[in-house]
C-alpha positions as CSV (number, residue, x, y, z in Angstrom):
1,X,107.4,50.4,111.1
2,X,108.4,51.7,114.0
3,X,106.7,51.3,117.9
4,X,107.1,52.3,121.3
5,X,109.1,50.5,123.8
6,X,106.1,48.7,124.7
7,X,105.3,47.7,121.4
8,X,101.9,50.1,121.4
9,X,100.9,52.4,118.7
10,X,103.4,53.9,115.9
11,X,105.3,57.1,117.2
12,X,106.6,59.7,114.8
13,X,106.9,63.3,114.6
14,X,107.2,65.8,111.6
15,X,110.0,67.9,113.3
16,X,112.5,67.0,115.7
17,X,114.0,70.3,116.9
18,X,117.4,69.9,118.6
19,X,118.5,72.6,120.7
20,X,118.1,74.5,124.6
21,X,117.7,77.7,123.7
22,X,114.7,80.1,123.6
23,X,115.0,79.9,119.6
24,X,114.9,76.4,119.7
25,X,111.9,76.2,121.8
26,X,110.2,78.8,120.4
27,X,110.3,77.3,116.9
28,X,109.3,73.9,118.2
29,X,106.2,75.3,119.9
30,X,105.0,77.4,116.8
31,X,105.3,74.5,114.3
32,X,103.2,72.7,116.8
33,X,100.8,75.4,117.8
34,X,100.2,77.8,114.4
35,X,101.2,75.2,111.8
36,X,99.8,71.8,113.1
37,X,103.0,69.9,113.2
38,X,104.3,67.1,115.5
39,X,107.2,68.3,116.9
40,X,109.6,67.0,119.4
41,X,112.3,68.8,121.1
42,X,115.7,67.4,122.1
43,X,117.7,69.8,124.5
44,X,119.3,69.8,127.8
45,X,116.6,71.0,130.2
46,X,116.8,74.3,132.0
47,X,118.8,74.6,135.3
48,X,119.5,77.9,137.2
49,X,122.9,76.4,138.2
50,X,124.1,76.6,134.3
51,X,126.2,79.6,133.2
52,X,124.1,81.5,130.7
53,X,125.5,80.7,127.2
54,X,124.1,83.8,125.4
55,X,121.7,86.7,125.9
56,X,118.8,87.2,123.7
57,X,118.5,90.7,122.9
58,X,116.4,92.1,119.1
59,X,119.2,94.1,118.5
60,X,122.3,92.8,116.5
61,X,125.4,94.6,114.8
62,X,124.1,93.9,111.7
63,X,123.8,96.9,108.7
64,X,121.5,95.2,106.0
65,X,118.3,97.3,106.0
66,X,116.3,94.1,105.1
67,X,117.6,92.5,108.1
68,X,116.2,95.4,110.5
69,X,113.2,95.8,108.5
70,X,112.6,91.9,109.2
71,X,113.6,92.2,113.1
72,X,111.3,95.1,113.6
73,X,108.2,93.6,112.6
74,X,109.5,90.1,114.2
75,X,109.9,91.5,117.8
76,X,106.6,93.0,117.7
77,X,105.2,89.5,116.7
78,X,107.8,87.4,119.2
79,X,106.8,90.1,122.3
80,X,103.1,89.5,121.8
81,X,103.6,85.7,122.1
82,X,105.9,85.8,125.0
83,X,103.4,87.8,126.6
84,X,100.7,85.3,125.8
85,X,103.4,82.3,127.3
86,X,103.6,83.8,130.8
87,X,104.4,87.6,132.5
88,X,107.2,89.2,132.5
89,X,109.3,87.5,130.2
90,X,110.4,90.5,128.0
91,X,112.8,93.4,129.6
92,X,113.5,96.3,127.9
93,X,117.2,97.6,127.9
94,X,119.5,100.5,126.7
95,X,122.1,98.8,125.5
96,X,125.5,100.0,124.2
97,X,127.8,99.3,121.4
98,X,131.4,100.2,121.2
99,X,133.6,100.1,118.6
100,X,137.2,100.9,118.6
101,X,139.3,100.1,114.9
102,X,138.2,101.4,111.5
103,X,135.9,98.4,110.7
104,X,133.8,98.3,113.6
105,X,133.6,102.3,113.6
106,X,132.4,101.9,110.0
107,X,129.9,99.4,111.0
108,X,128.1,100.7,113.9
109,X,128.2,104.2,111.6
110,X,126.3,102.7,109.0
111,X,124.1,100.8,111.4
112,X,123.2,103.8,113.2
113,X,121.3,105.4,110.3
114,X,119.9,102.1,109.4
115,X,118.0,101.3,113.0
116,X,116.9,105.3,113.1
117,X,115.2,105.3,110.1
118,X,113.5,101.6,110.9
119,X,112.1,103.5,114.4
120,X,115.0,103.0,117.1
121,X,116.1,106.0,119.4
122,X,120.2,106.1,118.9
123,X,122.3,108.1,120.0
124,X,126.2,108.4,119.7
125,X,127.7,109.1,123.4
126,X,131.2,110.3,124.6
127,X,132.6,107.8,127.4
128,X,136.7,107.9,127.7
129,X,136.2,105.1,130.1
130,X,134.5,103.2,127.5
131,X,137.1,103.6,124.3
132,X,139.8,106.5,124.1
133,X,139.0,107.3,120.1
134,X,136.3,105.1,119.2
135,X,132.3,105.6,119.2
136,X,129.9,104.3,121.4
137,X,126.3,104.0,120.5
138,X,123.3,103.8,122.7
139,X,120.0,101.9,121.5
140,X,117.2,102.8,123.2
141,X,114.6,100.3,124.4
142,X,115.4,97.0,123.0
143,X,113.8,94.4,124.0
144,X,115.5,91.6,126.2
145,X,114.3,88.2,127.2
146,X,114.3,88.0,131.3
147,X,116.1,85.0,132.9
148,X,112.6,83.6,133.5
149,X,112.1,82.6,129.9
150,X,113.5,79.5,129.3
151,X,111.4,77.7,132.1
152,X,108.4,79.9,130.8
153,X,108.9,77.9,127.2
154,X,109.6,74.6,128.5
155,X,105.7,74.7,130.5
156,X,104.2,76.1,127.5
157,X,106.1,73.6,125.4
158,X,104.1,70.9,127.5
159,X,100.9,73.1,127.5
160,X,100.8,72.2,123.9
161,X,102.3,68.6,123.9
162,X,105.3,69.0,122.5
163,X,107.3,66.3,123.8
164,X,110.9,67.2,125.6
165,X,114.0,64.8,125.2
166,X,117.2,65.1,126.9
167,X,120.0,64.4,124.4
168,X,121.7,62.2,127.0
169,X,119.1,60.0,127.4
170,X,118.5,59.4,123.8
171,X,120.5,58.1,121.2
172,X,120.0,59.4,117.5
173,X,120.8,58.1,114.5
174,X,120.3,61.3,111.9
175,X,119.5,60.2,108.1
176,X,121.3,61.8,105.0
177,X,117.8,62.8,103.8
178,X,117.1,64.8,106.3
179,X,115.0,62.4,109.2
180,X,116.2,60.6,112.1
181,X,115.5,57.7,114.2
182,X,115.3,58.8,118.0
183,X,115.4,56.0,120.7
184,X,115.0,57.0,124.1
185,X,114.0,54.4,127.1
186,X,110.1,54.5,126.3
187,X,110.0,55.0,123.0
188,X,111.5,55.1,119.6
189,X,110.3,58.3,117.0
190,X,110.9,58.3,113.5
191,X,111.2,62.4,112.8
192,X,110.7,63.4,109.2
193,X,113.0,66.6,109.3
194,X,116.1,67.1,111.5
195,X,116.2,70.6,112.4
196,X,119.6,71.8,114.7
197,X,118.7,75.1,116.3
198,X,121.6,76.0,118.5
199,X,125.1,76.1,117.9
200,X,125.7,73.0,120.4
201,X,123.5,70.6,118.2
202,X,125.1,71.7,115.0
203,X,128.7,71.0,116.4
204,X,127.4,67.8,117.6
205,X,125.3,66.5,114.4
206,X,126.9,68.3,111.6
207,X,130.0,70.1,112.8
208,X,131.8,72.0,110.0
209,X,134.9,70.8,108.6
210,X,137.9,73.0,107.7
211,X,136.6,73.4,104.3
212,X,133.0,74.5,104.8
213,X,132.9,77.4,103.0
214,X,130.3,79.4,105.2
215,X,130.3,78.1,109.0
216,X,133.2,78.4,111.5
217,X,133.8,76.4,114.8
218,X,135.0,78.7,117.5
219,X,135.2,78.8,121.2
220,X,133.5,81.0,123.6
221,X,134.4,81.8,127.0
222,X,131.7,82.9,129.7
223,X,132.7,84.3,133.4
224,X,130.1,85.2,136.0
225,X,131.5,87.9,138.6
226,X,130.2,88.0,142.4
227,X,128.2,91.3,143.0
228,X,129.5,94.2,141.8
229,X,129.3,98.0,140.8
230,X,126.9,99.0,138.1
231,X,127.9,99.4,134.6
232,X,127.3,102.0,132.2
233,X,124.6,100.1,130.6
234,X,122.6,96.4,131.3
235,X,124.6,95.4,128.5
236,X,128.0,96.4,126.8
237,X,128.7,94.9,123.5
238,X,132.9,95.6,122.8
239,X,132.7,94.6,119.0
240,X,136.7,94.7,118.6
241,X,137.4,92.9,121.7
242,X,134.6,90.4,120.8
243,X,133.4,90.9,124.3
244,X,129.6,91.1,125.8
245,X,129.1,92.4,129.4
246,X,125.5,91.5,131.2
247,X,124.2,93.1,134.2
248,X,120.6,92.7,134.5
249,X,120.3,94.5,138.1
250,X,122.3,97.0,139.6
251,X,124.4,95.4,142.1
252,X,124.4,92.0,140.4
253,X,126.8,90.1,139.2
254,X,128.2,90.4,135.9
255,X,127.9,88.0,133.1
256,X,131.0,88.6,130.6
257,X,130.9,86.2,127.3
258,X,134.2,86.8,124.9
259,X,135.1,84.8,121.9
260,X,138.0,82.6,122.5
261,X,139.3,79.9,124.8
262,X,140.1,81.4,128.5
263,X,143.9,82.5,127.8
264,X,142.5,84.4,124.8
265,X,139.4,85.8,126.5
266,X,140.0,86.2,129.8
267,X,142.8,89.3,129.5
268,X,140.1,90.9,127.1
269,X,137.1,90.3,129.7
270,X,139.3,91.6,132.3
271,X,140.1,94.7,129.9
272,X,136.4,95.3,129.8
273,X,135.8,95.2,133.8
274,X,138.7,96.9,134.5
275,X,137.1,100.4,135.5
276,X,135.2,98.4,138.5
277,X,138.1,97.4,140.1
278,X,139.1,94.2,141.5
279,X,135.7,91.5,141.1
280,X,135.8,88.3,142.6
281,X,135.1,85.3,139.8
282,X,132.1,83.3,140.7
283,X,131.6,80.7,138.0
284,X,133.6,80.0,134.7
285,X,133.0,78.0,131.5
286,X,133.9,77.3,127.6
287,X,131.8,76.0,125.1
288,X,131.6,75.3,121.1
289,X,130.0,78.1,119.2
290,X,129.5,78.8,115.4
291,X,130.2,81.9,113.4
292,X,129.6,82.3,109.5
293,X,132.2,83.5,107.3
294,X,130.3,86.1,105.7
295,X,128.2,87.2,109.1
296,X,125.0,86.6,107.3
297,X,122.5,84.2,109.1
298,X,122.2,80.8,107.7
299,X,119.2,78.6,107.2
300,X,119.3,75.3,105.1
301,X,120.7,72.1,104.9
302,X,123.9,70.9,106.5
303,X,127.0,69.9,104.4
304,X,126.8,66.6,103.5
305,X,123.1,65.9,104.8
306,X,119.6,67.2,104.3
307,X,119.5,68.2,108.2
308,X,118.3,71.6,108.5
309,X,120.8,73.9,110.5
310,X,120.0,77.3,112.0
311,X,123.1,79.1,112.6
312,X,124.6,82.7,112.6
313,X,122.0,85.1,113.9
314,X,123.5,85.5,117.4
315,X,121.6,87.2,120.0
316,X,118.9,87.8,117.9
317,X,117.8,84.3,117.3
318,X,114.9,84.3,119.8
319,X,113.2,87.1,117.7
320,X,113.2,85.4,114.6
321,X,111.9,82.3,115.8
322,X,108.2,82.9,114.1
323,X,109.7,83.7,110.9
324,X,111.9,80.5,111.2
325,X,108.9,78.3,112.2
326,X,106.8,79.8,109.1
327,X,109.7,78.9,107.0
328,X,110.2,75.2,107.8
329,X,106.3,75.0,107.7
330,X,106.3,76.2,104.1
331,X,104.3,79.4,105.0
332,X,106.5,82.1,105.0
333,X,105.8,85.5,103.6
334,X,107.5,86.5,99.8
335,X,110.0,89.1,102.3
336,X,110.7,86.4,104.7
337,X,111.2,83.8,102.0
338,X,113.5,86.2,100.0
339,X,115.4,87.2,103.3
340,X,116.0,83.6,104.0
341,X,116.8,82.5,100.5
342,X,119.8,85.1,99.7
343,X,121.3,83.6,102.5
344,X,120.8,80.0,102.1
345,X,123.7,77.6,102.2
346,X,123.8,76.6,98.6
347,X,124.1,80.3,97.3
348,X,128.0,79.9,97.5
349,X,129.6,83.4,96.6
350,X,126.2,84.9,96.0
351,X,125.9,85.1,99.7
352,X,127.8,88.1,99.6
353,X,125.2,90.1,98.6
354,X,123.8,89.2,101.9
355,X,127.0,89.5,103.9
356,X,127.3,91.5,107.1
357,X,129.7,92.9,109.7
358,X,132.0,90.3,111.0
359,X,135.2,90.6,113.2
360,X,138.6,89.2,111.4
361,X,139.2,87.4,114.5
362,X,136.3,85.2,114.3
363,X,137.2,83.8,111.1
364,X,140.4,82.7,112.8
365,X,141.6,79.0,113.7
366,X,140.3,78.8,117.6
367,X,142.9,79.1,120.1
């Protein structure tokens, strides 16, 4: 029997969701609000001074039609949810995808036809400043989460009664059965299931080893510039450079996210920003991230335990939150269940049937 620190009533939850991303917060809230589960969220609280680690965009460099079919439906559902949570949490942008080598060019060529079939307006544009001989695609009217989304989700969780816990203030003892004991200053929690819902949480509690057949640990470098001239689009994804540039407002600073440690990432960031002239760096950070070896997202038990790992969703993770919550609650539609089943960690080589585009350098040993 577990009791709180004051010896009062037993304290327990069905799910402890670990993560500090909008996806983690939405999954936790939906498990409570839509599926009646007792939930706590273990993640660093939002801070306006923390450098952004990911941009949440309802588009991915994916070529699988079933992924886009699901994403189209979930984007509409997630947008309705966010509109109910707060005002102005979803922006509409026209991102660019830039491919410069054969595999990436083939991927975006296929992607162009897939997304058009699912109702996206997409066009190929010519811009030699972005790439001499590659391909540039513009997607029209894509949903992107606003900067104010994280604090709005935290306020929503408070209204729902979902307890939020700072991982720095608790001791977490994960069990092999998929549960955990969480000890804080004022209470001890028994969690029936653990969900590791962002890269930092997976790396902290279930870091993949060199023999992991699916997950690869990487490093990402983020740079924020001082105010700069306008980019050619609010978001530009250079697939071969593994670099994403984001400028939410004209004249604002530019956020650059690039795979690799600074000595490898900064030259690619510099090359991607070169046309804007000299820029001053306002902030920089490096942090651990994850990719999957086959490019397909992963939802399932971590190697060596029954903790549930969610990884490999890229920028679109927040928009998959409704389906993830249903899957965890055992309430997914047949189409959703089939999609997740094809991407389970126990599928082994059968996961290749759901494999998607992944840059070969993403699988290399981190620099």
